[in-house]
VMD Tcl script that builds the backbone (N, CA, C; Angstrom):
set m [mol new atoms 318]
animate dup $m
set s [atomselect $m all]
$s set {name element resname resid chain x y z} {
  {N N MET 1 A 199.048 89.415 102.928}
  {CA C MET 1 A 198.487 88.333 103.588}
  {C C MET 1 A 197.734 88.927 104.598}
  {N N ASN 2 A 196.277 88.429 104.769}
  {CA C ASN 2 A 195.583 88.851 105.940}
  {C C ASN 2 A 195.676 88.095 107.053}
  {N N THR 3 A 195.826 88.825 108.256}
  {CA C THR 3 A 196.009 88.255 109.395}
  {C C THR 3 A 194.939 88.190 110.282}
  {N N LYS 4 A 193.804 88.834 109.799}
  {CA C LYS 4 A 192.582 88.994 110.505}
  {C C LYS 4 A 191.631 87.598 110.579}
  {N N THR 5 A 190.897 87.507 111.293}
  {CA C THR 5 A 189.998 86.399 111.170}
  {C C THR 5 A 188.858 86.450 110.427}
  {N N GLU 6 A 188.590 87.812 109.870}
  {CA C GLU 6 A 187.420 88.107 109.054}
  {C C GLU 6 A 187.784 87.289 107.619}
  {N N PRO 7 A 186.684 87.193 107.096}
  {CA C PRO 7 A 186.738 86.294 105.834}
  {C C PRO 7 A 187.450 87.376 104.644}
  {N N LEU 8 A 188.036 86.853 103.667}
  {CA C LEU 8 A 188.617 87.532 102.515}
  {C C LEU 8 A 187.589 87.626 101.360}
  {N N VAL 9 A 187.527 88.748 100.705}
  {CA C VAL 9 A 186.631 88.827 99.673}
  {C C VAL 9 A 187.316 88.732 98.338}
  {N N ALA 10 A 187.088 87.657 97.540}
  {CA C ALA 10 A 187.971 87.407 96.263}
  {C C ALA 10 A 186.961 88.065 95.063}
  {N N ASN 11 A 187.545 88.878 94.304}
  {CA C ASN 11 A 186.902 89.440 93.266}
  {C C ASN 11 A 187.051 88.723 91.887}
  {N N CYS 12 A 186.123 88.121 91.256}
  {CA C CYS 12 A 186.323 87.390 90.076}
  {C C CYS 12 A 186.422 88.324 88.898}
  {N N GLY 13 A 186.128 89.484 88.952}
  {CA C GLY 13 A 186.210 90.233 87.781}
  {C C GLY 13 A 184.705 90.630 87.244}
  {N N ILE 14 A 183.878 89.678 87.565}
  {CA C ILE 14 A 182.462 89.647 86.810}
  {C C ILE 14 A 181.422 89.495 88.128}
  {N N GLY 15 A 180.508 90.344 88.253}
  {CA C GLY 15 A 179.411 90.126 89.282}
  {C C GLY 15 A 179.835 90.550 90.902}
  {N N VAL 16 A 179.234 89.817 91.655}
  {CA C VAL 16 A 179.424 90.000 92.875}
  {C C VAL 16 A 180.639 89.483 93.564}
  {N N PRO 17 A 181.523 90.036 94.343}
  {CA C PRO 17 A 182.586 89.292 95.045}
  {C C PRO 17 A 182.174 88.186 95.880}
  {N N ILE 18 A 182.878 87.063 95.773}
  {CA C ILE 18 A 182.724 85.851 96.451}
  {C C ILE 18 A 183.523 85.851 97.710}
  {N N PRO 19 A 182.915 85.688 98.904}
  {CA C PRO 19 A 183.650 85.637 100.352}
  {C C PRO 19 A 184.471 84.257 100.270}
  {N N THR 20 A 185.549 84.233 100.569}
  {CA C THR 20 A 186.318 83.103 100.993}
  {C C THR 20 A 186.914 83.310 102.348}
  {N N LEU 21 A 187.017 81.938 102.906}
  {CA C LEU 21 A 187.375 81.771 104.320}
  {C C LEU 21 A 188.748 81.571 104.561}
  {N N THR 22 A 189.275 82.288 105.502}
  {CA C THR 22 A 190.666 82.205 105.838}
  {C C THR 22 A 190.843 80.955 106.807}
  {N N ALA 23 A 192.036 80.318 106.867}
  {CA C ALA 23 A 192.274 79.254 107.693}
  {C C ALA 23 A 192.635 79.701 109.101}
  {N N HIS 24 A 191.819 79.313 110.120}
  {CA C HIS 24 A 191.946 79.601 111.621}
  {C C HIS 24 A 193.168 78.917 112.102}
  {N N VAL 25 A 193.895 79.598 113.007}
  {CA C VAL 25 A 194.958 79.082 113.645}
  {C C VAL 25 A 194.696 78.771 115.012}
  {N N ILE 26 A 194.903 77.511 115.701}
  {CA C ILE 26 A 194.778 77.078 116.836}
  {C C ILE 26 A 195.782 77.343 117.704}
  {N N PRO 27 A 195.698 78.162 118.723}
  {CA C PRO 27 A 196.713 78.387 119.706}
  {C C PRO 27 A 196.905 77.215 120.599}
  {N N VAL 28 A 198.182 76.617 120.326}
  {CA C VAL 28 A 198.538 75.242 120.776}
  {C C VAL 28 A 198.524 75.218 122.415}
  {N N LEU 29 A 199.156 76.289 122.971}
  {CA C LEU 29 A 199.117 76.334 124.466}
  {C C LEU 29 A 197.720 76.392 124.944}
  {N N ALA 30 A 196.873 77.411 124.528}
  {CA C ALA 30 A 195.595 77.512 124.942}
  {C C ALA 30 A 194.910 76.007 124.685}
  {N N PHE 31 A 194.877 75.424 123.570}
  {CA C PHE 31 A 194.175 74.324 123.308}
  {C C PHE 31 A 194.774 73.044 124.093}
  {N N GLY 32 A 196.044 73.162 124.533}
  {CA C GLY 32 A 196.447 72.003 125.405}
  {C C GLY 32 A 196.033 72.085 126.643}
  {N N VAL 33 A 195.935 73.262 127.304}
  {CA C VAL 33 A 195.516 73.668 128.663}
  {C C VAL 33 A 194.020 73.225 128.509}
  {N N GLY 34 A 193.339 73.763 127.714}
  {CA C GLY 34 A 191.804 73.508 127.749}
  {C C GLY 34 A 191.709 72.015 127.584}
  {N N LEU 35 A 192.220 71.102 126.628}
  {CA C LEU 35 A 192.076 69.895 126.567}
  {C C LEU 35 A 192.447 69.091 127.822}
  {N N SER 36 A 193.613 69.386 128.496}
  {CA C SER 36 A 194.050 68.861 129.725}
  {C C SER 36 A 192.906 68.961 130.881}
  {N N LEU 37 A 192.501 70.300 130.958}
  {CA C LEU 37 A 191.494 70.498 131.806}
  {C C LEU 37 A 190.285 69.684 131.593}
  {N N PHE 38 A 189.789 69.644 130.463}
  {CA C PHE 38 A 188.615 68.642 130.073}
  {C C PHE 38 A 188.788 67.445 130.394}
  {N N LEU 39 A 190.000 66.952 130.216}
  {CA C LEU 39 A 190.339 65.357 130.470}
  {C C LEU 39 A 190.271 65.118 131.913}
  {N N VAL 40 A 191.008 66.171 132.688}
  {CA C VAL 40 A 190.881 65.981 134.201}
  {C C VAL 40 A 189.432 66.003 134.743}
  {N N VAL 41 A 188.715 66.820 134.408}
  {CA C VAL 41 A 187.384 66.990 134.941}
  {C C VAL 41 A 186.603 65.626 134.461}
  {N N SER 42 A 186.718 65.200 133.353}
  {CA C SER 42 A 186.042 63.884 132.822}
  {C C SER 42 A 186.618 62.863 133.723}
  {N N TYR 43 A 187.816 62.761 133.846}
  {CA C TYR 43 A 188.407 61.665 134.763}
  {C C TYR 43 A 188.027 61.707 136.184}
  {N N LEU 44 A 187.827 62.916 136.843}
  {CA C LEU 44 A 187.288 63.014 138.160}
  {C C LEU 44 A 185.648 62.733 138.256}
  {N N LEU 45 A 185.098 62.983 137.186}
  {CA C LEU 45 A 183.632 62.703 137.144}
  {C C LEU 45 A 183.335 61.236 137.065}
  {N N CYS 46 A 184.128 60.516 136.293}
  {CA C CYS 46 A 184.224 59.075 136.196}
  {C C CYS 46 A 184.461 58.352 137.558}
  {N N VAL 47 A 185.533 59.091 138.259}
  {CA C VAL 47 A 185.810 58.417 139.440}
  {C C VAL 47 A 184.757 58.531 140.406}
  {N N LEU 48 A 184.322 59.683 140.541}
  {CA C LEU 48 A 183.213 60.049 141.433}
  {C C LEU 48 A 181.858 59.271 141.097}
  {N N GLY 49 A 181.648 59.169 139.984}
  {CA C GLY 49 A 180.391 58.254 139.452}
  {C C GLY 49 A 180.552 56.891 139.745}
  {N N TYR 50 A 181.952 56.303 139.964}
  {CA C TYR 50 A 182.057 54.818 140.215}
  {C C TYR 50 A 181.876 54.882 141.530}
  {N N LEU 51 A 182.235 55.900 142.389}
  {CA C LEU 51 A 182.268 55.882 143.851}
  {C C LEU 51 A 180.858 56.000 144.421}
  {N N ASP 52 A 179.943 56.837 143.620}
  {CA C ASP 52 A 178.584 56.882 144.109}
  {C C ASP 52 A 177.679 55.579 143.468}
  {N N PHE 53 A 178.141 55.175 142.176}
  {CA C PHE 53 A 177.349 54.038 141.659}
  {C C PHE 53 A 178.275 52.805 141.151}
  {N N PRO 54 A 178.760 52.324 142.202}
  {CA C PRO 54 A 179.729 51.206 141.936}
  {C C PRO 54 A 179.162 49.893 141.197}
  {N N SER 55 A 177.820 49.849 141.103}
  {CA C SER 55 A 177.261 48.554 140.493}
  {C C SER 55 A 177.168 48.893 139.006}
  {N N LEU 56 A 177.465 50.201 138.560}
  {CA C LEU 56 A 177.416 50.600 137.161}
  {C C LEU 56 A 178.868 50.418 136.427}
  {N N PRO 57 A 178.958 49.401 135.745}
  {CA C PRO 57 A 180.441 49.189 135.196}
  {C C PRO 57 A 181.085 50.023 134.095}
  {N N ILE 58 A 180.232 51.218 133.687}
  {CA C ILE 58 A 180.786 52.123 132.770}
  {C C ILE 58 A 181.798 52.843 133.113}
  {N N GLY 59 A 181.807 53.602 134.292}
  {CA C GLY 59 A 182.985 54.665 134.852}
  {C C GLY 59 A 184.336 53.810 134.735}
  {N N TYR 60 A 184.215 52.431 135.458}
  {CA C TYR 60 A 185.694 51.807 135.381}
  {C C TYR 60 A 185.980 51.192 134.324}
  {N N SER 61 A 185.216 50.781 133.298}
  {CA C SER 61 A 185.408 50.404 132.139}
  {C C SER 61 A 186.232 51.424 131.117}
  {N N ALA 62 A 185.615 52.554 131.070}
  {CA C ALA 62 A 186.103 53.657 130.147}
  {C C ALA 62 A 187.339 54.043 130.948}
  {N N LEU 63 A 187.646 53.899 132.089}
  {CA C LEU 63 A 188.933 54.561 132.695}
  {C C LEU 63 A 189.878 53.387 132.413}
  {N N ALA 64 A 189.593 52.075 132.700}
  {CA C ALA 64 A 190.474 51.026 132.297}
  {C C ALA 64 A 191.163 50.890 131.006}
  {N N ILE 65 A 190.142 51.137 130.176}
  {CA C ILE 65 A 190.599 51.149 128.613}
  {C C ILE 65 A 191.369 52.282 128.305}
  {N N SER 66 A 190.973 53.446 128.649}
  {CA C SER 66 A 191.627 54.733 128.243}
  {C C SER 66 A 192.975 54.861 129.093}
  {N N LEU 67 A 193.051 54.649 130.123}
  {CA C LEU 67 A 194.320 54.904 131.005}
  {C C LEU 67 A 195.084 53.652 131.296}
  {N N PRO 68 A 196.216 53.210 130.881}
  {CA C PRO 68 A 196.832 52.221 131.050}
  {C C PRO 68 A 197.484 51.972 132.635}
  {N N GLY 69 A 197.256 50.868 133.186}
  {CA C GLY 69 A 197.759 50.727 134.600}
  {C C GLY 69 A 196.705 51.108 135.542}
  {N N PHE 70 A 195.645 51.700 135.391}
  {CA C PHE 70 A 194.686 52.078 136.020}
  {C C PHE 70 A 193.850 51.075 136.747}
  {N N THR 71 A 193.840 51.186 138.195}
  {CA C THR 71 A 192.853 50.324 138.982}
  {C C THR 71 A 192.277 51.203 139.949}
  {N N LEU 72 A 191.090 51.142 140.350}
  {CA C LEU 72 A 190.371 52.032 141.132}
  {C C LEU 72 A 190.602 51.909 142.677}
  {N N LEU 73 A 190.426 52.757 143.440}
  {CA C LEU 73 A 190.485 52.831 144.908}
  {C C LEU 73 A 191.968 52.574 145.421}
  {N N SER 74 A 192.767 53.166 144.562}
  {CA C SER 74 A 194.369 53.013 145.044}
  {C C SER 74 A 194.776 54.577 145.003}
  {N N ARG 75 A 195.457 55.018 145.956}
  {CA C ARG 75 A 196.030 56.254 145.972}
  {C C ARG 75 A 197.026 56.611 144.858}
  {N N SER 76 A 197.918 55.605 144.589}
  {CA C SER 76 A 198.904 55.711 143.591}
  {C C SER 76 A 198.133 55.682 142.128}
  {N N SER 77 A 197.298 54.774 142.026}
  {CA C SER 77 A 196.602 54.488 140.829}
  {C C SER 77 A 195.494 55.832 140.542}
  {N N PHE 78 A 195.154 56.558 141.473}
  {CA C PHE 78 A 194.386 57.744 141.128}
  {C C PHE 78 A 195.254 58.784 140.803}
  {N N PHE 79 A 196.371 59.094 141.295}
  {CA C PHE 79 A 197.262 60.094 140.883}
  {C C PHE 79 A 197.952 59.695 139.451}
  {N N LEU 80 A 198.165 58.253 139.181}
  {CA C LEU 80 A 198.690 58.083 137.928}
  {C C LEU 80 A 197.541 58.477 136.995}
  {N N GLY 81 A 196.253 58.154 137.218}
  {CA C GLY 81 A 195.253 58.675 136.164}
  {C C GLY 81 A 195.100 59.858 136.058}
  {N N LEU 82 A 195.269 60.815 137.168}
  {CA C LEU 82 A 195.308 62.158 137.084}
  {C C LEU 82 A 196.324 62.825 136.026}
  {N N ILE 83 A 197.459 62.178 136.395}
  {CA C ILE 83 A 198.688 62.391 135.534}
  {C C ILE 83 A 198.591 62.140 134.098}
  {N N GLU 84 A 197.968 61.029 133.610}
  {CA C GLU 84 A 197.669 60.415 132.309}
  {C C GLU 84 A 196.705 61.378 131.737}
  {N N SER 85 A 195.675 62.020 132.579}
  {CA C SER 85 A 194.559 62.813 132.009}
  {C C SER 85 A 195.328 64.028 131.451}
  {N N LEU 86 A 196.368 64.460 132.239}
  {CA C LEU 86 A 197.023 65.818 131.806}
  {C C LEU 86 A 197.883 65.628 130.616}
  {N N ALA 87 A 197.790 64.453 130.063}
  {CA C ALA 87 A 198.515 64.247 128.782}
  {C C ALA 87 A 197.878 64.934 127.593}
  {N N GLY 88 A 196.868 65.739 127.861}
  {CA C GLY 88 A 196.256 66.346 126.861}
  {C C GLY 88 A 196.817 67.461 126.107}
  {N N ALA 89 A 197.869 68.138 126.994}
  {CA C ALA 89 A 198.748 68.957 126.310}
  {C C ALA 89 A 199.720 68.453 125.331}
  {N N GLY 90 A 200.096 67.288 125.525}
  {CA C GLY 90 A 200.865 66.470 124.419}
  {C C GLY 90 A 200.105 66.311 123.234}
  {N N GLU 91 A 199.172 65.829 123.365}
  {CA C GLU 91 A 198.041 65.562 122.116}
  {C C GLU 91 A 197.825 66.888 121.487}
  {N N ALA 92 A 197.656 67.854 122.106}
  {CA C ALA 92 A 197.447 69.437 121.448}
  {C C ALA 92 A 198.927 69.671 120.881}
  {N N LEU 93 A 200.037 69.397 121.265}
  {CA C LEU 93 A 201.252 69.577 120.398}
  {C C LEU 93 A 201.263 68.891 119.179}
  {N N VAL 94 A 200.570 67.922 119.115}
  {CA C VAL 94 A 200.510 66.931 117.741}
  {C C VAL 94 A 199.330 67.560 116.875}
  {N N PHE 95 A 198.124 67.760 117.570}
  {CA C PHE 95 A 196.876 68.068 116.620}
  {C C PHE 95 A 196.969 69.537 116.110}
  {N N GLY 96 A 197.484 70.456 117.041}
  {CA C GLY 96 A 197.603 71.931 116.601}
  {C C GLY 96 A 198.317 72.095 115.095}
  {N N PRO 97 A 199.512 71.727 115.129}
  {CA C PRO 97 A 200.361 71.904 113.817}
  {C C PRO 97 A 199.688 71.044 112.709}
  {N N LEU 98 A 198.892 69.792 113.018}
  {CA C LEU 98 A 198.534 69.092 111.983}
  {C C LEU 98 A 197.219 69.638 111.565}
  {N N TYR 99 A 196.498 70.272 112.370}
  {CA C TYR 99 A 195.327 71.164 111.828}
  {C C TYR 99 A 195.658 72.353 111.133}
  {N N LYS 100 A 196.472 73.078 111.428}
  {CA C LYS 100 A 197.194 74.102 110.759}
  {C C LYS 100 A 197.718 73.886 109.394}
  {N N PHE 101 A 198.356 72.822 109.281}
  {CA C PHE 101 A 198.813 72.136 107.951}
  {C C PHE 101 A 197.707 71.894 107.107}
  {N N PHE 102 A 196.632 71.116 107.591}
  {CA C PHE 102 A 195.563 70.851 106.503}
  {C C PHE 102 A 194.504 71.763 106.315}
  {N N ALA 103 A 194.207 72.801 107.439}
  {CA C ALA 103 A 193.458 73.736 107.034}
  {C C ALA 103 A 194.000 74.858 106.111}
  {N N ALA 104 A 195.270 74.861 106.084}
  {CA C ALA 104 A 195.945 75.808 104.944}
  {C C ALA 104 A 195.658 75.413 103.652}
  {N N ARG 105 A 195.688 73.925 103.552}
  {CA C ARG 105 A 195.479 73.387 102.180}
  {C C ARG 105 A 193.975 73.146 101.793}
  {N N SER 106 A 193.100 73.315 102.551}
  {CA C SER 106 A 191.703 72.947 102.054}
  {C C SER 106 A 191.022 74.288 101.613}
}
mol reanalyze $m
mol bondsrecalc $m
mol representation Tube
mol addrep $m
């Protein structure tokens, strides 16, 4: 079994060897931290965008749809949205093994 990320080379016995790709493994911890930080930064940009341009409904609508119980300009709601944005680590725990399972079978 090849544990490197380089492609394997399969020899069919005739002609030029055919390169085959190996399945990449997603490190779940790194993926979870990266996804969580991405969601937190996106959340903060949406809140700041709403505070700078309150007449545009886009920021609040996106946050209200994606974060249950979120209302703007409340300290408890702000921290609730921040904690819900950190839930990306939980999503990575589901996505990482599923990706590995399906990548190995393709």
